[in-house]
N, C-alpha and C positions, 0 to 999 in steps of 0.2 A: 594380129592385133598389134598396133604400134605402141611405142613407149608412152605417148601422151594418153592414150586410152587406158593403159595399165595404171598409170599414176592416178588418173581420175577414179578408177575403180577402188584402188587402195585407199585413197582419201575418203571416198564415200563410206567404205567399210569401217575405217577408223572413227569417223564421225558417228556412225550408227552405234559402234561399241561404246564410245564415250558417253553418248546420250543414255544408252542402256545402263551404264555404270552409275551415272548421275541419278537416274530414276531409282535404282536400287539403294543407293546411299540415302536418298531422301526418305524412302519408305522405312529403312532401318532406323534412321534418326527419329522419325515420327513415332515409331513403335517404342523407342527407348524413353522418350520424354513423357509420354502419356501412360502412367501406371494404372493399375486397377484402383477403383474408388476407395476401398478400405485401406490400401497402402498410403494413399494421399492423406487421409485423416490422421493416421499414425504419425506421419512426418510433420504435420502441422502442430500436433500436440507436443511433439518432442522438440521441435526447433523454435517455436514461438515462445519468447520469455513471458512470464506472468506479468500482468500490468503492475506498474509501481503504485504503491498505496497512495502516494501523494497525488496521482492523476486520477485513478479510479479506485477509491476506497471500497473495500468489501468487508463483510463480517469476519473473514478469515485473516485479515491483516492486523489483528489485535496485538501480536507480538511486536510488529514494527511500530505501532502506535504507542505501546508501552515504553519503548526505548526512546522515541523521539519526543514524546509529550512531557511537559514540565509537571512533576508531581504536585498535587494540591495537599498541603499538610492538614491534618485533622486539628481544628482549633481546640486549644486547651480551655476548658470552662473557667470563666472568671469567678473567683470565690467572692461572695458578698462579705463585706467587713464584719458582719455579725456572725458569720459561720464559724463554728468551733475550729475547723481545719484552717481557716484564714487566721484566726487569732493565735493558733499554735505556731504559725510561721513568723510571727513578730518576736522581737526581743524586748525584754523588760528589765533593763539594767538598773533602773532607779538612779540614785545618786547618794552622796554622803548626806546624812541627816544633819540639818542645822538646828541648833537650839536657839530659838528666837528669844525666849525668856523663861525663867523658872517661875512656876506657880506655887501655890500653897501645897505643902507636902501632905500625903495621906498618913495613915497610922504607921505603916512600915515601908513606905515607898515615896519616891520623889515624882513630882508632876512637872511636865514641861509643855510649853507651847512651841511646837517644832515645825519644820518644813522640809520638803524634799522635792525633787523634780520628776515630772511625768510628761513625756513628749514635749519637753521644753517648758511646760507650765509649772509655776510654783504652787504646790499644793500644801496647805497647812494641815496639821494633825495634832491630836492630843497624845502625848507620850508619857508613860509611867515606867519607872525603873526601880526594882526592889532595892531597899537599903540593906547593906550587909556585904559579906565577902562574896565576890563574884566567883561562880563556879569555874572550874578550869577551862571549860569550853564556852562559857557564857551562859546567860539566863535563857530559859525557854521563853518563847514568844507567842502571844495571841494577837493576830490581826483582827481588829474589831470593826465589823461592817454595819453601820447604822442603817435603820430603815428610812422610808421616805419622810422628809421634812421639807417644807417649802424652802428652796435655796436662799431666798431673801429673808427668811425668818431664822434659819439655822445659825447657831453660834457654837464655836468649837468647844467652849468650856461648859456648855449647857446640855441638858438631856442625857439620859443613860448614865447619870452620875453613879447611881447605886450599882448598876451592872459592872461598870469599869472598876469601881471600888472593890467589889468582891473578887474579881479576877486578879487585880493588882495585889491585894492582900495575900493571895495564895501563892505568891512567889513567881509571878510572870511579868515580863515586859508586856505592856499592853500598848498597841498603836492603833488609834482610831483616826483614819483618814477622813478629811472633810468631803472629799470628792471635788472635782473641778466645778467652778461656778458657785460654790457654797461659801458663805461668809466672805472671807478675804481671799480665798483661793482663786487663782487665775483660770481663765477658760469659760466656756459656756456650759451651763447645766442643761443637757438635752434629755435627761431621764435615762434610766437604766435599760428599759425594755426595747427601745428602738435605736439605741446608739451604744457603741462599745466603750465609750469614754470612761465611765465609772469603773468598769472591770479593769481597764487598762491602768487606771490610777491605783487600784488596789494591787495589781500585779507588780507595778513599779514600787509600791510600798514594800512588798515582799522582797524585791530586789534591793531596796535601800536597807532593809533590816539585815539582810545577809552581809552587808558591809559594815553594819553598826558594831563597834568594838565590844559593847556590853552584851550583844545577843549571840546565841548559839544558832548558826545558820542551818543546822540539821535538826532543830527542834522547834519548828514553826507550825502553829495551829491556826485555825480561823473560826471566828464566831460571827454569826449573822442573824439579824432579825428582819422579818418581812422582806422588803426589797433587798436588804443586806443578805438574807438567806439565798435569794436568787444569785447575787454576786458571788457568794461563797460556793455554791454548787458549780457555777460556771468556772470559777477559778480552779477548782479541784479537778476538772477534766482538761484544763489547758496546761497547767504546770504540775510538775512532780514534787515541788518544794513544800507543799502543805501536807503535813503528816496526819492530821485529824481535823474534822470539822463538826461544829455544833450549830444547828439551825433552829431558831425559834419562830414559829408561825410564818414559815417561809413561802414566798411565791416560787414554788419549786415544781409546778406542773410544766409539761412540755408545751411548746407553742401551739400545736394543734389543739391541745386541751384548753388553752386559754380562749379558744373560739367556741367551745362547746356551749350550747344553750339548750335548756330543756332536757338534759341528759344527766345521768348520775355521775358523769365525769367531772373533775374539778373545774370550777369556773371562778377563779379568784377575781375579786373586785380590785383592779389595779388603778391606783391613783398616780398620775404622772406629774411631771414638772410643768412649769409655765410655758415651756417651749412649745410652739405649735406643732413641731415635728414630734416632740415627746408625746403629745396628746393624740396625734393622728397617725402613728406609725402603722396601725392595722390597715387603715384606708389606703395609705400610700403603697404598702406592700401588696395588698390584694390587687390593686390596679396594675402593679408592675409584674407580679409573679403569679397571680391567681390565688385561689383559696387553698387551704391545706389539702383538700380532696383533689384539687386540680394539679397541684404541684407539691407532692409530698417530699421530693428531693430537697427543695428549698427549706420548707418548714421543719423537717427533721434535721436538716443540716445546721440550723441555728439553735436547736434545742440541746441543752446539756444532757437531757434524759436519754438521748440516743447513744451517748458515750459512757454510760455508767460503768462498764467494765474497765474503763481507763481511769477511774477515780484514783487519786493519789493517796487516799487513806480512808479509814472508817468514818461513818457519819452517825451522829446522834440527833434525832428529831424530837421536837416538843411542840404541842399544839393544844390550845384550849377548844373545848367542844362548842363554846358559845362565841367563838371568834366571828365578828361581823365584817371584818375587813378582808381576811383571806380564809376561805372555808377549810375546814378540817380535811376535806377530801383531797386537797392538794398534797398534804403531807402523807396521807394514807396511800395515795397513788405512787408517790416516790418510794415509800417503804415497800410496797408490793413489787415495784419494778426492781429495786435493789435485791430483794430476796430472790426474785426470778433470775437475776443476773449472778447470783452467788456472791454478792458483795456484803461485807460486814456492816450492819446497821442496827441501831436501837431506836425505838419509837415510844414516846410517852405522851399520853393524852391527859388532859386535866378537865374534870367534869365542871361544866358551867363557867369555865374561866374565859377571860377575854383575850384580845389580841396581844396584850402585853404580859399575860400570865400574872396579873396582879395578885390574884388570890392564892397562887401557889409559887410565888416568886422564890422563896427560900428553898423549897423542895426542888424546883427546877434548876436553881443555881447550884445547889449541892450536887445534883446529878451531873451538871455540866463540868464542874471542877473535878469530880471523880473521874470523869471520862478523859479530860485533858491530862490529869495526873497519870492515868494508865498508859497513855500513848506518847506523852511528851516528857515524862520524868523518869 
């Protein structure tokens, strides 16, 4: 065999070996790349990242959504201006009391036509001050809240003359606010039951009396008749400045009870002012808020009776059994509610007497003065 033949044999052998090696490497490589099926699934779950919530949102992406989403604040309920809580948030600073002119004096007291400010309105009032040496801390005070009288008929120096006289003779400063829109007082008379204005005027009267040099700011009581009784009750759950209250024939039922018809609950006959809103507050509020049964939150929120445990002092109630303006049941209901709440209360009824307690005026007034003397002197 010559050299050429030997080289060809050697080359052929190497080619065969190289091809064999290549085939073996290919088979090994294929075997390594293709794993068993269950191993491939495990690798996919491990290696593939979870989809981003922004691309493919799923129920389990709540944590990411909570972090990236803008929080929606829970709205704070807006309090209606007539709600007790809303009125507690206001301030009632009053102002200095201005003596407009001096009137004819009483037996042992001076009388003045006075004025003060309430929400920027000039409100006129009747003021009496005892004659004599001023006590060290000032005279005790009775804020006098008159009942409903047509605003265009009302006169500061008329009506309730005998009532004011008895209180003034007993050693008290008496301050009878006209309320806004009455006689010469500025503002609009919108009535007491559908608008907070009258109560605001009375609370600013209290604030003004606390600044009055002749008055003792820590001995302030309040007297109210009919609508004035409603104002008195509301005032005593709004401020802590009133140490005792007396209410004659008051509109003191809760607002839900004012709607009761054909039931034994009190149903006071309420006469409002000439203002259309004053006459129609029931209709407007039912349209906006629903009935007391549909929306007890609103109707209870505007009722002073809901807050009896917050009363600033004891109350004395008087009512005639023949009252044709405000039924006896109104005072009876308040009396029962105060007893249930554990609050100090006195209740006197007068057989066959009217709305003004004309038949038992002296008896009722004596009890009134004794009550004020007990808590204010």
